N, C-alpha and C positions, 0 to 999 in steps of 0.2 A: 520556602524556592517560590519563587513567584506562578500561581494559577491563569492568568493570562498574562495579553501583553498586547496594550493602541498598539496597533499599526496601519499606517496614514498610504494612502494606494498613489498612483500618479494624475489620479481622475480628480485631488482632495481628499475623495470618503476619506472616516478611518474607521478599522473593524477592530471587533478585540479578536485575538483566537485567545485562545483556550487550551488546554494543558493536554491533548490524547490520550484513551487510555488504550496506549497500543497493545499492549500482551494481551488483554481483554480481547480487543478488536481481529487480532490476526483468532485468537483463539476461538473468539464464534465461526468469522472465519472457516479456520480451520473446522469445527465440526460437522461445517455442513459438508464437509468434503475433503475428509478423514487419509492419509495418505494409510495405501494398501498396507499391511504388516505380512514378514517377513512368515511364508509358513514353513510349521517346522515337524517337522518329524521324528517319533520317539515309537523306539523297537526294548522290548526287554530283550538283554544277551544271557547268555548261557550260565551263566555265574544267578538270569533272576532279575538284575537290576535295571533300571530303565536311566536307559537311556535318550536324551533330545540332542536334537539337529539342528537349526536353520538349513532350508534351502533355498537360496538367495539365487540360485537361476532355475527354478519351477520356472515353467514359460508361464503359466498364467499369472504368479506375481511378475515375472515381467512383463505382462501386456498389461495389466491393471497399472503397475508401475510407470506403462512410457506416456498410459493416456492418464492416470493424474498426472502427471509432466505436463504434457499438451495444453490442461488450467489451468495449470502461473500464472497462466496473464490475465486469466479470468479471475484469479482468486487475487492476485496486486490489486485490478479496479475495480476489485470488493472490496480490498481496505481500505484503500483513495478515497472510494465514495463514505463510508463508513468516520474515518478518525475526522473528513469534511464535515459532519455533523454534528460532528460532537468538536469538532475545537469553534464552530460557528454555535453553538448554542440561541444566540440572542439576539442571532440573526432574523431581522427582518426579512421578504422582499418586502420591495416594491409593489405597490395594488396595479403600477400602472408598464411594471414592466414587462414583459413578451416574450420571451422562449423563441417562440415558433415567427415575430417578424423581427428579432431581434440575427436569426442565424440560420431560420429553419430549411429556408430557401438551399442554401453553400452549405450544409449537413444532412440535406435531404438528394444534391448536387454529386453530392461525395455517396453516400450511402443512399440508398433510396425507400431502406426501411426506418433508417431514419425517424423518430419520432419524439417529441417532449415527455418528460417521466411523468409518471402518474400522480396523484396525490400532491400533499399539501409537501410530504418531505421530499418528496419526483421534482418540486419545483423550486423550493429552495435548494435542489441541493444541483439542479441546472440552475441558478442564477448566482450560484458558488463555482462554478466550471466557468460558467461561459461570462459572466460577471467582476466579480470577485478576483481569480483566481486565469480568466483567458491570457491577460499580459503577464509578456513571460516577467520583465523585473516586477509586479504584483507580487505575481506568483514565489519568484525570490526574497520577496520582504515576507511574507507571509512562512514560506519554507526558514529563511533565515528566523524568528522569531519562537515558530519550531520547535530548532534547532536552539535557541537561551535555554527555552522552557525544558526543556527535556532537561536539565541541569549536567549537561556538560561546557565547561572549558574550552569555550572554540580557540580561545589563544592556543592554552596546550595542545592541542589537538594540530594545531599548525605548525608550534616550535617542535614539536615532535615528529611532523612533519617532514619537515625540515631538517632532521638531523639525519637523516635518509640518505646510507649514500646512493649518489647517480647512476648511471649506468657508465660501466666498468669495462671497457673495453680490454681485450688480451686472453687470453689464454691462462688454463688454473694447471695444478699439477697436481 
């Protein structure tokens, strides 16, 4: 199985897309913000045997779960950022590329708190986000390369998808 694929973008630039360690990336992100666990209530019954029961309706657990669910978009964004860095490990940001000049004014109009990311990896991530994946067609080309590198046969997926029945009108018994 190929470890990378070269993709030509609309602007003529060719980028090398590598397979991302998606499961490891997701595990890294989840380790920083683990899903709350259902509390377990344990008691000793009349025969002296210990009985444990999960309490999925515990108010503190439900509150923590709701807060964790509310952070899902943040976790998804972190996964996407890490995967982008793994997918383009040998990408070099041109010395003359300036995210502030490219998108700063508009980004700050939308979000006054927007600022370029810090450090070498932050600059690289800004470049990937704005210069490489900023165009939707280029993003699609990279996504198609990622899918191909995953080892999933997209022709087979399309054939299976096409085999599903469409919406059927009428009532059932």
